[in-house]
GUROVO-444632 format. One line per 4 residues: number of its first residue (from 1); their letters; for each residue x, y, z of N, C-alpha, C. Coordinates in Angstrom, 2 decimals, padded with zeros to 5 digits. Last residue first. Layout:
NUM	a	X,Y,Z,X,Y,Z,X,Y,Z  ...
This chain:
142	tall	075.16,-069.94,129.29,076.36,-070.11,130.10,077.61,-069.99,129.26  073.04,-069.85,127.61,073.32,-068.62,128.37,074.61,-068.72,129.17  072.76,-072.35,126.62,073.20,-071.32,125.68,073.59,-070.04,126.41  071.65,-073.78,128.65,073.07,-074.02,128.34,073.62,-072.95,127.41
138	qlle	069.00,-073.12,128.48,069.79,-072.48,129.55,071.29,-072.70,129.30  068.12,-074.83,126.53,068.30,-073.43,126.17,069.09,-072.68,127.24  067.92,-077.16,128.06,068.91,-077.08,126.99,069.17,-075.63,126.57  065.79,-076.52,129.75,067.11,-076.83,130.31,068.21,-076.69,129.26
134	eesr	063.75,-076.18,127.82,064.13,-075.07,128.69,065.52,-075.29,129.29  063.50,-078.73,126.78,063.98,-077.66,125.92,064.45,-076.47,126.74  064.73,-081.24,129.06,063.70,-080.36,128.54,064.31,-079.28,127.66  066.82,-083.97,127.93,066.48,-082.90,128.87,065.43,-081.99,128.24
130	tldi	067.58,-085.53,125.88,066.30,-085.88,126.49,065.90,-084.86,127.55  070.09,-084.80,125.11,068.98,-084.19,124.38,067.62,-084.65,124.86  072.80,-084.19,126.80,071.63,-085.05,126.97,070.43,-084.38,126.32  076.07,-084.09,125.44,074.85,-083.38,125.82,073.71,-084.38,125.88
126	plng	079.65,-083.82,125.51,078.43,-084.64,125.53,077.24,-083.80,126.00  081.40,-081.63,123.44,080.95,-081.89,124.81,079.69,-082.73,124.76  083.93,-081.48,121.42,082.63,-082.13,121.42,082.23,-082.47,122.84  085.72,-078.38,121.09,085.55,-079.82,120.97,084.11,-080.25,121.01
122	dgpp	084.98,-075.62,122.14,086.24,-076.35,122.28,085.98,-077.85,122.26  082.66,-074.30,119.68,083.22,-074.52,121.01,084.54,-075.25,120.97  081.78,-071.71,117.38,082.22,-073.10,117.65,082.88,-073.19,119.01  079.43,-069.26,118.75,080.61,-069.64,117.96,080.98,-071.10,118.25
118	rgte	075.82,-069.74,118.69,077.08,-069.49,119.38,078.25,-069.79,118.43  073.63,-070.58,117.37,073.93,-069.16,117.27,075.20,-068.77,118.01  073.03,-073.25,117.22,072.73,-072.55,118.46,072.88,-071.04,118.36  071.59,-075.31,114.80,072.56,-074.25,115.07,072.12,-073.42,116.27
114	wyve	071.17,-078.74,115.10,070.50,-077.45,115.20,071.55,-076.41,115.56  071.55,-081.85,113.24,072.00,-080.76,114.11,071.10,-079.53,114.03  072.35,-085.17,112.77,071.25,-084.22,112.72,071.62,-083.11,113.69  074.43,-087.34,110.88,074.31,-086.34,111.95,073.06,-085.51,111.70
110	cpng	075.23,-090.62,110.15,074.33,-089.52,109.87,074.25,-088.62,111.10  077.17,-093.18,108.63,076.97,-092.24,109.73,076.13,-091.04,109.29  075.87,-096.16,107.28,076.41,-094.84,107.00,076.15,-093.90,108.18  074.70,-098.65,107.54,075.88,-098.36,108.35,076.52,-097.01,108.08
106	epdq	072.34,-099.10,106.34,073.51,-099.58,105.61,074.81,-099.28,106.36  070.47,-097.82,108.03,070.48,-099.29,107.94,071.66,-099.88,107.18  072.57,-095.18,109.49,071.42,-095.63,108.71,071.50,-097.16,108.58  073.43,-094.30,112.78,073.83,-094.98,111.55,072.58,-095.38,110.82
102	vyfs	073.54,-091.02,114.32,073.00,-092.37,114.18,073.70,-093.02,112.98  074.10,-088.29,116.48,074.57,-089.13,115.40,073.91,-090.50,115.48  073.13,-084.89,117.17,073.22,-086.30,117.52,073.54,-087.09,116.27  073.92,-081.56,118.39,073.71,-082.57,117.37,073.67,-083.96,117.97
98	fssg	073.96,-078.08,118.51,073.65,-079.29,119.27,073.39,-080.35,118.20  076.53,-075.72,117.52,075.36,-076.57,117.27,075.21,-077.62,118.36  078.65,-074.27,118.35,077.81,-073.66,117.32,076.57,-074.50,117.01  079.17,-076.29,120.48,079.26,-074.84,120.62,078.32,-074.19,119.63
94	hdfs	078.49,-078.87,120.20,079.68,-078.44,119.45,079.93,-076.94,119.63  077.34,-081.16,122.18,077.27,-079.71,122.12,078.58,-079.28,121.46  076.18,-084.34,120.97,077.22,-083.38,121.32,076.71,-081.95,121.32  075.50,-087.79,121.35,074.97,-086.44,121.18,076.02,-085.47,121.69
90	flvr	075.68,-091.04,119.81,076.14,-090.03,120.74,075.52,-088.69,120.37  073.89,-092.87,118.63,075.23,-093.30,119.02,075.83,-092.35,120.04  070.59,-093.77,118.80,071.49,-092.63,118.87,072.83,-093.12,119.39  069.61,-096.38,116.60,069.80,-095.84,117.94,070.76,-094.67,117.86
86	tghg	066.95,-097.46,114.45,068.33,-097.07,114.72,068.42,-096.59,116.16  064.27,-097.87,113.73,065.22,-098.95,113.60,066.68,-098.57,113.79  062.57,-095.88,114.36,062.93,-096.01,112.95,064.06,-097.02,112.74  062.35,-095.72,117.05,061.18,-096.16,116.31,061.43,-096.33,114.82
82	aaag	064.79,-094.53,117.71,064.58,-095.96,117.99,063.39,-096.51,117.23  064.31,-091.79,116.93,065.31,-092.64,116.27,065.04,-094.13,116.48  062.67,-090.01,118.24,062.05,-090.94,117.29,063.03,-091.93,116.69  064.27,-088.33,119.76,063.37,-089.25,120.44,062.77,-090.31,119.53
78	hlqr	065.49,-086.92,117.65,066.30,-087.68,118.61,065.44,-088.73,119.30  063.28,-085.62,116.58,063.98,-086.64,115.78,064.86,-087.52,116.66  062.70,-083.91,118.77,061.69,-084.84,118.25,062.35,-085.96,117.46  065.03,-082.38,119.02,064.64,-083.27,120.12,063.62,-084.31,119.65
74	leal	064.91,-080.98,116.56,066.05,-081.83,116.89,065.68,-082.84,117.97  062.52,-079.58,116.91,062.62,-080.56,115.83,063.79,-081.51,116.09  063.25,-077.92,119.06,062.14,-078.86,119.21,062.20,-079.96,118.14  065.19,-076.33,117.91,065.60,-077.29,118.94,064.50,-078.33,119.15
70	tdvk	064.75,-075.94,114.35,064.43,-075.65,115.75,064.99,-076.73,116.68  065.60,-076.69,111.81,065.39,-075.27,112.09,065.18,-074.95,113.56  068.31,-078.97,111.09,066.92,-078.68,111.42,066.81,-077.22,111.85  070.45,-080.41,108.73,070.21,-079.28,109.61,068.70,-079.12,109.83
66	favh	072.33,-083.33,108.44,071.08,-082.64,108.12,070.80,-081.60,109.18  075.26,-084.75,107.09,074.60,-084.01,108.17,073.38,-083.28,107.65  077.11,-087.71,106.74,076.24,-086.75,106.09,075.46,-086.07,107.21  080.59,-088.51,107.35,079.17,-088.54,107.66,078.42,-087.59,106.73
62	rgqp	083.81,-089.45,108.61,082.91,-089.23,107.48,081.44,-089.34,107.93  085.56,-090.06,110.62,084.79,-088.83,110.77,083.79,-088.60,109.64  087.04,-092.24,109.93,085.94,-092.47,110.87,085.09,-091.22,111.08  089.13,-091.30,108.38,087.96,-091.85,107.70,086.79,-092.12,108.64
58	nsml	090.80,-088.38,108.83,090.33,-089.52,109.61,089.07,-090.09,108.96  091.12,-086.17,107.19,092.07,-087.28,107.06,091.64,-088.51,107.83  088.34,-084.64,105.50,089.11,-084.96,106.70,089.98,-086.19,106.53  086.44,-082.08,104.33,087.38,-083.11,103.88,088.32,-083.40,105.03
54	qldp	083.19,-081.05,104.07,084.29,-081.19,105.01,085.16,-082.35,104.51  081.05,-078.79,102.53,081.87,-079.98,102.36,083.01,-079.94,103.36  079.85,-076.52,103.27,078.99,-077.54,102.65,079.71,-078.87,102.58  080.24,-074.11,105.81,080.82,-075.23,105.06,079.75,-076.20,104.54
50	pgdp	078.50,-070.99,105.13,078.89,-072.10,106.01,079.46,-073.24,105.19  079.99,-068.34,103.11,078.91,-069.19,103.59,079.42,-070.27,104.53  081.67,-066.63,101.79,081.47,-066.41,103.23,080.35,-067.26,103.81  080.13,-067.55,098.79,081.11,-066.68,099.44,080.73,-066.44,100.91
46	tssm	079.24,-071.03,098.66,078.86,-069.62,098.59,079.92,-068.76,099.28  080.15,-073.52,099.09,079.74,-073.23,097.72,079.33,-071.77,097.55  083.03,-074.17,101.11,081.68,-073.65,100.94,081.41,-073.38,099.46  084.94,-076.42,103.18,084.72,-075.72,101.93,083.25,-075.30,101.81
42	lvms	087.53,-077.21,105.38,086.11,-076.90,105.27,085.91,-076.03,104.03  089.75,-079.76,105.97,089.53,-078.56,105.17,088.02,-078.40,105.03  091.66,-081.24,108.55,090.37,-081.06,107.91,090.35,-079.74,107.16  093.46,-083.83,110.20,093.47,-082.56,109.46,092.19,-082.47,108.64
38	gtqe	091.30,-085.44,112.56,092.62,-085.28,111.96,092.67,-083.94,111.26  088.91,-085.67,113.91,088.87,-085.64,112.45,090.24,-085.65,111.80  089.61,-085.88,116.68,088.58,-086.74,116.08,088.68,-086.80,114.57  091.55,-083.96,117.14,091.86,-085.36,117.44,090.88,-086.28,116.73
34	tave	091.78,-081.61,114.44,091.27,-082.06,115.73,091.64,-083.51,115.92  092.59,-078.83,112.59,093.02,-080.19,112.95,092.46,-080.48,114.33  091.47,-076.87,109.78,091.61,-077.16,111.21,092.15,-078.56,111.39  090.77,-074.28,107.67,091.58,-075.50,107.79,091.83,-075.69,109.27
30	avtr	088.04,-072.72,105.97,088.84,-072.97,107.17,089.65,-074.23,106.98  087.04,-072.32,103.48,086.67,-071.33,104.50,087.45,-071.53,105.79  087.69,-072.65,100.11,088.13,-073.08,101.44,087.78,-071.96,102.42  085.04,-072.88,097.78,086.07,-072.06,098.43,086.42,-072.66,099.79
26	lglf	084.32,-074.50,094.66,084.15,-074.37,096.11,085.31,-073.58,096.69  084.40,-074.95,091.94,084.48,-073.57,092.40,084.24,-073.40,093.89  084.50,-077.49,090.95,083.19,-076.95,091.29,083.21,-075.50,091.78  087.27,-077.80,090.14,086.17,-078.42,089.40,084.83,-077.75,089.66
22	rayf	088.90,-076.32,091.94,089.05,-076.20,090.49,087.81,-076.67,089.74  087.89,-077.15,094.44,088.00,-075.72,094.12,088.06,-075.53,092.60  088.13,-079.90,094.33,086.78,-079.32,094.44,086.79,-077.82,094.14  090.99,-080.07,094.15,090.12,-080.62,093.11,088.76,-079.95,093.14
18	gala	091.75,-078.89,096.58,092.15,-078.28,095.31,091.29,-078.77,094.15  090.79,-080.78,098.35,090.17,-079.45,098.33,090.52,-078.72,097.04  092.64,-082.78,097.88,091.27,-083.00,097.44,090.50,-081.68,097.41  094.87,-081.54,099.06,094.89,-081.88,097.64,093.47,-082.09,097.12
14	kpds	093.98,-081.36,101.73,094.32,-080.15,100.97,094.33,-080.42,099.47  093.57,-084.10,102.53,092.46,-083.15,102.44,092.77,-081.91,101.62  094.61,-086.94,101.58,095.25,-085.63,101.58,094.15,-084.58,101.41  092.79,-088.95,101.95,094.17,-089.21,102.37,094.97,-087.91,102.43
10	aala	089.63,-088.25,103.28,090.60,-087.95,102.23,092.00,-088.25,102.75  086.14,-088.63,103.79,087.50,-088.99,104.16,088.42,-088.71,102.98  083.71,-086.02,103.96,084.36,-087.11,103.24,085.75,-087.38,103.80  080.70,-084.82,104.96,082.08,-084.98,105.41,082.66,-086.23,104.75
6	vhgl	078.36,-082.45,104.00,078.85,-083.80,103.79,080.31,-083.81,104.21  075.69,-080.54,105.52,077.02,-080.70,104.94,077.32,-082.19,104.77  072.81,-080.30,105.47,073.69,-079.32,106.10,075.08,-079.36,105.51  069.77,-080.60,103.83,071.14,-081.08,103.89,072.00,-079.97,104.46
2	rm	067.02,-079.82,106.03,067.73,-079.76,104.76,069.14,-080.30,104.94  063.78,-079.45,107.39,065.09,-080.04,107.46,065.70,-079.97,106.07
């Protein structure tokens, strides 16, 4: 598992993106707007790389995300959440990833995700990560 990305709230995502571009050399890889995040700027620390930093106008979208290497690891962590004093708030099929969200003991939102290899989907479709790995992998074929 490794850090996947950090999502920060910003009153003006484009202006804050300018700061990170000038100060750290991050590159804007996409600008999108969704109902959940509001306006959002995705930035990467590597050329043509995945977003490391997400700047969004909706403060409720802020979170830290950790990427796992396998669907089995995602399902294992999903199942272990309650034993670590938290509960899964929701699970999504984002198209490009399956993920679930919890809050740490201080109330910070945390996402754990596995990349599916598909392009990003149309929003956040609920997904049941308690289903078998075989059933979940069948979703990738549809």
